[in-house]
Structures are given as structure tokens and as C-alpha cells.
C-alpha positions as CSV (number, residue, x, y, z in Angstrom):
1,X,-2.7,24.6,-31.3
2,X,-2.2,21.0,-31.9
3,X,-4.9,18.3,-31.3
4,X,-4.9,14.5,-31.8
5,X,-8.2,13.7,-33.6
6,X,-9.9,10.3,-33.8
7,X,-11.5,10.8,-37.2
8,X,-13.1,7.4,-37.3
9,X,-12.4,4.0,-35.7
10,X,-8.7,3.1,-36.4
11,X,-7.8,6.7,-37.7
12,X,-5.8,9.1,-35.5
13,X,-4.4,12.2,-36.9
14,X,-2.4,15.2,-35.4
15,X,-3.9,18.3,-36.7
16,X,-3.6,22.1,-36.2
17,X,-6.6,23.9,-34.9
18,X,-7.5,27.4,-33.9
19,X,-6.9,28.5,-30.2
20,X,-10.2,27.6,-28.4
21,X,-12.4,30.4,-27.4
22,X,-13.6,30.1,-23.8
23,X,-17.1,31.4,-23.0
24,X,-18.6,32.7,-19.8
25,X,-17.5,30.7,-16.8
26,X,-14.9,28.8,-18.7
27,X,-11.1,28.6,-18.2
28,X,-8.3,28.1,-20.7
29,X,-5.9,25.5,-19.7
30,X,-2.9,23.7,-21.0
31,X,-2.9,20.0,-20.7
32,X,0.4,18.6,-19.3
33,X,-0.4,15.0,-18.8
34,X,-3.2,13.0,-20.4
35,X,-3.7,9.5,-19.1
36,X,-4.9,7.0,-21.8
37,X,-7.9,5.1,-20.7
38,X,-9.6,2.0,-21.7
39,X,-12.4,4.4,-22.9
40,X,-9.8,6.0,-25.4
41,X,-8.9,2.5,-26.6
42,X,-12.5,1.6,-27.1
43,X,-13.2,4.9,-29.1
44,X,-10.2,4.2,-31.2
45,X,-11.5,0.6,-31.9
46,X,-15.1,1.9,-32.5
47,X,-16.4,0.1,-29.5
48,X,-17.6,3.0,-27.4
49,X,-21.5,3.2,-27.0
50,X,-21.8,6.9,-26.4
51,X,-19.6,8.6,-29.0
52,X,-19.8,10.4,-32.4
53,X,-16.7,11.0,-34.6
54,X,-14.5,12.9,-35.1
55,X,-13.4,13.3,-31.5
56,X,-10.4,14.7,-29.6
57,X,-10.1,12.1,-26.8
58,X,-8.6,12.5,-23.4
59,X,-10.4,13.0,-20.0
60,X,-7.7,11.9,-17.4
61,X,-6.0,15.3,-17.2
62,X,-3.4,17.3,-15.3
63,X,-3.5,20.9,-16.5
64,X,-2.0,24.2,-16.0
65,X,-4.5,27.2,-15.8
66,X,-3.7,29.9,-18.2
67,X,-6.9,32.2,-17.9
68,X,-9.6,31.8,-15.3
69,X,-12.8,33.7,-14.6
70,X,-12.7,36.3,-11.9
71,X,-13.9,34.8,-8.6
72,X,-13.3,31.2,-9.8
73,X,-10.6,30.6,-7.2
74,X,-8.2,29.6,-9.8
75,X,-5.0,31.5,-10.8
76,X,-2.8,31.4,-13.8
77,X,0.0,28.9,-13.5
78,X,-1.9,26.8,-11.0
79,X,-1.7,23.0,-11.7
80,X,-5.1,21.2,-11.5
81,X,-7.0,18.0,-11.7
82,X,-9.9,17.9,-14.1
83,X,-13.3,16.5,-13.4
84,X,-14.3,15.7,-17.0
85,X,-18.0,15.1,-16.3
86,X,-19.9,18.4,-17.4
87,X,-23.4,18.2,-16.0
88,X,-26.4,20.4,-16.6
89,X,-27.2,21.1,-12.9
90,X,-30.9,20.9,-13.3
91,X,-32.0,17.3,-14.5
92,X,-33.5,14.7,-12.2
93,X,-30.0,13.1,-11.5
94,X,-28.3,16.5,-10.8
95,X,-31.1,17.5,-8.5
96,X,-30.6,14.2,-6.6
97,X,-26.9,15.0,-6.1
98,X,-25.8,12.5,-9.0
99,X,-24.3,14.7,-11.6
100,X,-22.1,11.7,-12.6
101,X,-25.1,10.3,-14.4
102,X,-26.6,13.6,-15.6
103,X,-29.4,13.1,-18.2
104,X,-27.4,15.6,-20.4
105,X,-23.9,14.9,-19.3
106,X,-21.0,15.9,-21.6
107,X,-17.9,14.0,-20.8
108,X,-14.6,15.5,-22.0
109,X,-13.1,13.4,-24.7
110,X,-16.3,11.5,-25.2
111,X,-19.2,13.8,-25.8
112,X,-17.2,16.8,-26.4
113,X,-13.5,17.4,-27.4
114,X,-11.0,16.5,-24.6
115,X,-7.4,17.1,-23.5
116,X,-5.2,15.4,-26.2
117,X,-4.4,18.8,-27.4
118,X,-2.1,21.6,-26.5
119,X,-4.9,23.9,-25.4
120,X,-8.4,23.2,-23.9
121,X,-11.3,25.4,-22.7
122,X,-13.6,23.9,-20.1
123,X,-15.9,25.1,-17.2
124,X,-13.9,26.5,-14.4
125,X,-16.3,24.6,-12.0
126,X,-14.7,21.3,-13.5
127,X,-11.3,22.3,-12.3
128,X,-10.2,20.6,-9.0
129,X,-7.5,21.9,-6.6
130,X,-4.5,19.4,-6.7
131,X,-3.4,20.0,-3.1
132,X,0.3,19.8,-4.1
133,X,0.1,16.5,-6.0
134,X,2.7,16.0,-8.7
135,X,1.6,16.4,-12.3
136,X,1.7,12.6,-12.8
137,X,-0.4,12.1,-9.8
138,X,-2.9,14.5,-11.1
139,X,-3.4,12.6,-14.2
140,X,-4.2,9.5,-12.3
141,X,-7.1,11.0,-10.1
142,X,-9.9,10.6,-12.5
143,X,-9.4,6.8,-13.3
144,X,-8.8,6.1,-9.6
145,X,-12.0,8.0,-8.8
146,X,-14.0,5.6,-11.0
147,X,-12.9,2.8,-8.5
148,X,-13.5,4.8,-5.4
149,X,-17.0,5.7,-6.7
150,X,-17.8,2.0,-7.3
151,X,-16.6,1.0,-3.9
152,X,-18.5,3.7,-2.3
153,X,-21.5,2.6,-4.1
154,X,-21.1,-1.0,-2.8
155,X,-20.9,0.3,0.8
156,X,-17.9,-2.0,1.3
157,X,-16.8,-2.4,4.9
158,X,-14.1,-4.0,7.0
159,X,-14.5,-7.8,7.4
160,X,-16.3,-8.2,4.0
161,X,-14.8,-10.3,1.1
162,X,-14.6,-8.4,-2.2
163,X,-13.8,-9.9,-5.6
164,X,-12.7,-7.6,-8.3
165,X,-13.0,-9.2,-11.9
166,X,-10.5,-7.6,-14.3
167,X,-7.1,-6.3,-13.2
168,X,-6.6,-3.5,-15.5
169,X,-6.2,0.1,-14.5
170,X,-9.9,0.5,-13.5
171,X,-9.9,-2.9,-11.5
172,X,-6.7,-1.9,-9.8
173,X,-8.4,1.4,-8.7
174,X,-11.4,-0.6,-7.4
175,X,-9.1,-3.1,-5.6
176,X,-7.1,-0.2,-4.0
177,X,-10.1,1.5,-2.6
178,X,-11.9,-1.7,-1.6
179,X,-8.7,-2.6,0.3
180,X,-8.8,1.0,1.9
181,X,-12.3,0.3,3.0
182,X,-11.1,-2.7,5.0
183,X,-12.4,-5.4,2.8
184,X,-10.4,-8.4,2.0
185,X,-9.7,-8.2,-1.6
186,X,-9.4,-10.9,-4.3
187,X,-8.7,-10.0,-7.9
188,X,-9.4,-12.2,-10.9
189,X,-8.0,-11.9,-14.4
190,X,-7.1,-14.2,-17.3
191,X,-3.5,-12.8,-17.4
192,X,-1.2,-14.3,-14.6
193,X,1.1,-11.1,-15.2
194,X,-1.7,-8.7,-14.4
195,X,-2.5,-10.7,-11.3
196,X,1.1,-10.5,-10.1
197,X,0.9,-6.7,-10.5
198,X,-2.4,-6.7,-8.7
199,X,-0.8,-8.7,-5.8
200,X,2.1,-6.2,-5.6
201,X,0.0,-3.0,-5.9
202,X,-3.1,-3.8,-4.0
203,X,-1.9,-6.7,-1.7
204,X,-4.9,-8.9,-3.1
205,X,-5.2,-12.5,-3.2
206,X,-5.7,-13.7,-6.7
207,X,-7.7,-16.2,-9.0
208,X,-6.9,-17.0,-12.6
209,X,-10.1,-16.6,-14.5
210,X,-11.4,-19.5,-16.6
211,X,-11.3,-23.3,-15.8
212,X,-11.1,-23.7,-12.1
213,X,-12.1,-20.2,-11.1
214,X,-15.3,-21.2,-9.3
215,X,-13.5,-23.8,-7.4
216,X,-10.7,-21.3,-6.4
217,X,-13.4,-18.9,-5.2
218,X,-15.3,-21.5,-3.2
219,X,-12.0,-22.4,-1.5
220,X,-11.3,-18.8,-0.7
221,X,-14.8,-18.2,0.9
222,X,-15.6,-21.5,2.3
223,X,-18.1,-22.0,-0.4
224,X,-20.1,-18.9,0.6
225,X,-19.1,-16.7,-2.4
226,X,-18.0,-13.0,-2.2
227,X,-20.0,-10.3,-0.2
228,X,-19.3,-7.8,-3.0
229,X,-18.2,-8.6,-6.6
230,X,-17.1,-5.9,-9.0
231,X,-16.7,-6.3,-12.8
232,X,-14.2,-4.2,-14.4
233,X,-13.6,-6.2,-17.6
234,X,-15.6,-4.4,-20.2
235,X,-16.4,-7.9,-21.5
236,X,-20.1,-9.0,-21.7
237,X,-19.4,-12.7,-21.1
238,X,-17.3,-11.9,-18.0
239,X,-20.1,-9.5,-16.8
240,X,-22.7,-12.3,-17.1
241,X,-20.4,-14.9,-15.3
242,X,-19.8,-12.6,-12.5
243,X,-23.2,-13.4,-11.0
244,X,-22.0,-16.8,-10.0
245,X,-19.5,-15.5,-7.6
246,X,-21.8,-13.4,-5.4
247,X,-22.8,-14.7,-2.1
248,X,-26.3,-15.0,-0.9
249,X,-27.3,-11.4,0.2
250,X,-24.4,-10.0,-1.6
251,X,-23.8,-7.2,-4.0
252,X,-22.7,-7.0,-7.7
253,X,-21.3,-4.0,-9.1
254,X,-21.0,-3.4,-12.8
255,X,-18.2,-0.9,-13.2
256,X,-17.4,-1.5,-16.9
257,X,-19.8,-0.8,-19.8
258,X,-20.4,-2.6,-23.1
259,X,-22.7,-2.1,-26.1
260,X,-24.3,-5.5,-25.8
261,X,-27.1,-6.8,-23.6
262,X,-26.4,-8.4,-20.2
263,X,-28.6,-11.3,-19.1
264,X,-28.8,-13.4,-15.8
265,X,-30.7,-16.3,-14.5
266,X,-33.6,-14.8,-12.5
267,X,-34.1,-17.7,-10.1
268,X,-30.4,-17.4,-9.0
269,X,-30.7,-13.7,-8.7
270,X,-33.8,-14.0,-6.4
271,X,-32.6,-16.9,-4.4
272,X,-29.6,-14.9,-3.3
273,X,-31.7,-11.7,-3.0
274,X,-28.7,-10.1,-4.7
275,X,-28.3,-6.3,-5.1
276,X,-27.3,-5.4,-8.6
277,X,-25.7,-1.9,-9.1
278,X,-24.3,0.1,-12.0
279,X,-21.6,2.5,-11.4
280,X,-21.0,5.3,-13.7
281,X,-18.2,7.9,-13.6
282,X,-17.5,9.7,-10.3
283,X,-18.4,12.6,-8.2
284,X,-16.6,15.5,-6.5
285,X,-16.6,13.4,-3.3
286,X,-14.8,10.7,-5.0
287,X,-12.2,13.1,-6.5
288,X,-11.5,14.5,-3.1
289,X,-11.1,11.0,-1.5
290,X,-8.7,9.9,-4.2
291,X,-6.6,13.2,-3.8
292,X,-6.5,12.7,0.0
293,X,-5.3,9.1,-0.4
294,X,-2.6,10.1,-2.9
295,X,-1.3,12.9,-0.7
296,X,-1.2,10.5,2.3
297,X,1.0,8.1,0.4
298,X,-1.6,5.2,0.3
299,X,-1.6,5.0,-3.6
300,X,1.7,4.0,-5.3
301,X,1.5,6.3,-8.4
302,X,5.0,5.3,-9.3
303,X,3.8,1.8,-9.8
304,X,0.7,2.6,-11.8
305,X,2.2,4.7,-14.6
306,X,4.3,2.3,-16.7
307,X,4.3,4.0,-20.3
308,X,4.8,7.4,-21.7
309,X,4.5,9.0,-25.0
310,X,4.1,12.6,-26.5
311,X,1.4,14.2,-28.4
312,X,3.4,13.6,-31.7
313,X,3.8,10.0,-31.1
314,X,0.7,9.1,-29.4
315,X,-1.2,8.1,-32.7
316,X,1.4,5.5,-33.2
317,X,1.5,4.3,-29.6
318,X,-2.2,4.2,-28.9
319,X,-2.6,2.0,-32.0
320,X,0.1,-0.2,-30.6
321,X,-1.1,-0.3,-26.9
322,X,-4.6,-1.1,-28.0
323,X,-3.5,-4.6,-28.8
324,X,-0.1,-5.0,-27.1
325,X,-0.9,-4.5,-23.4
326,X,1.9,-6.7,-21.9
327,X,3.4,-4.7,-18.9
328,X,1.0,-1.9,-19.6
329,X,-1.0,-0.5,-16.6
330,X,-1.4,3.3,-17.3
331,X,0.1,5.1,-20.2
332,X,0.3,9.0,-20.2
333,X,0.7,11.6,-22.9
334,X,3.3,14.2,-21.9
335,X,2.6,17.5,-23.5
336,X,5.0,20.4,-23.8
337,X,4.4,24.0,-24.7
């Protein structure tokens, strides 16, 4: 089989590997679409905090089942979504129903090789029925589930005002599901073009980050601040600045992850009695919520996928898109037999 390998930061190579051997409880699948995520760009750039090289990236997957264990409920030829978070099932997080932050979690494309390959073996329990979604739609479920999970963590509700900082793909997912919760959504970004996309896709109000952002936020909220603020930037300075936009009694959700430390002013944090939440990965519940939302036509998949490439050309294109993101929302790799 062919696999795209990130050997070290800045080095991607297509190589030939043996067909993967699948163990007990595992399925052999053929990736058909692989969404390219901010995580993948961070791996390519050497900025991911939880990774060892070399690595086959790719965790946003639409796959065709080739072989599945008896009794798994999956049949050859079936098109599935992949939940890439392989959990141990026995640690404190798993016992608490939070396999998304399993102590020994192995994320496809991060802790173990992922789907930028012509074949992949993975636990059959991590396959998700696609409920008739298109192949393209299946490849968007995982990144949208990140946003759905963050919104569920926040307990967003109708009548609340939510600010999403960062209008990239994850931020758009947060914005879409915050809007579906009934919250009034504002999105903030440095790039006016991204904000125009957010307005069109999410129906969000917008604020250009930087000078004047605090004044614009005050104007939108009557000086109160936002009930819920989400940071989806992957930028430490932005994550620290987000505390300023949270209303008294409000909630701040850190969706993105960075290598560096994040600090805040304790008097402000306590004065507001702010809730600070981390949001990591997603759970089966979030995957099902996203699949239902797509199936009901509430998620504009055709507007989210803007760029396409092949496994052969992906090394060139990932290097390009890591720095040239104008017009880019979600890129996918199309893999053929």
C-alpha cells in the first residue's frame, strides 16, 4: 500500500508499505477521503505537543470497510465515519464516560499511524455508521464533532450570547453548533475574508480582532461581555486575551491546544466567578449529533470543503496550504484504489 509519511517537521514523503495486519477486533478499511486538519499542519510544522515522528497523519476519515470481525455489525463495502480516538476503556476518564480524554488515548494520525494511506487497520469499535451520508460529508464529521463537543461542554442555551474567537474550520464548527443550540453567535478573527465566510455559513455577527475589538464586543453586548467565549485559534496570546471578553458569571472554553503556558489575571477571573473549561476531542454522542445535523440538512457541507488533492500530490499541497490559507476552509485528500 501507499502511505504519506511525515518523517520530521517539514518533510513529507509518499512511501510503499506492507498491507497492514489487523488484529483481534480490528477492521481493515480503505480510506476514501481524508480531511486535512489544523492538527496535520501543526504536525508538519513541528508544533504539535503530543507527537513522535515519523507519523502517517490523517484522522478525519471516510472509509470503505474491506474486512470486519464477525458480529461487529459492519459489512464489506459499507461506507463509514471513523472515530479516531482509541481509548483504553479502563482508566479513570473512561470509567467516568470520558474516553475522549483517556489517560492512555491513542489518536489515529497522532499517537499511531492514521488514514493518509491506501489501507488502514483500526478497531471495529471505532467505526461509525454513516446513516447514508455522502463520502465527503463523512470526512467532515470528526472536525465538526470537535465543535459540537465544545458547545455541549459549555451548556450553551437559547438566549445566550456566544463569542467564537478564530474562524478556521474548528471555529466554524463551534459557531454552527452554538447557533443550533439557540445562542446568538459572534465570531472574531484577524482575517475579514474568514469573517465573511463565517457570516455566510454560520449566520454569525462578526468582530475583527485587534485594535477596537473590545469596543466592538462592548457595543454588541451592552458592555456586559459574552455569556460564553470559545477560543479556537491555537494561539497562546489569543487564548490569554479571550478572558477579557467573558461576562461576569460567564464561561470560557479553550478548544485549541498550544505547547506554551497560558496565564490569566486571577483578580479578574475571581471577580467574574468565571468558569474555565478545556475541551478535548469528541465522544460518540457528539459524532451522532453531527451525523444527525448533516442528515437533516443543517450543515452546509458544500460550503465547508473548498480544496481537494490526491495522495500523490498531498505532500506538495499540505506544504503549500500550511502557509497559504486564503480561501481555504477544509481541504480533503481523495484516495482511489
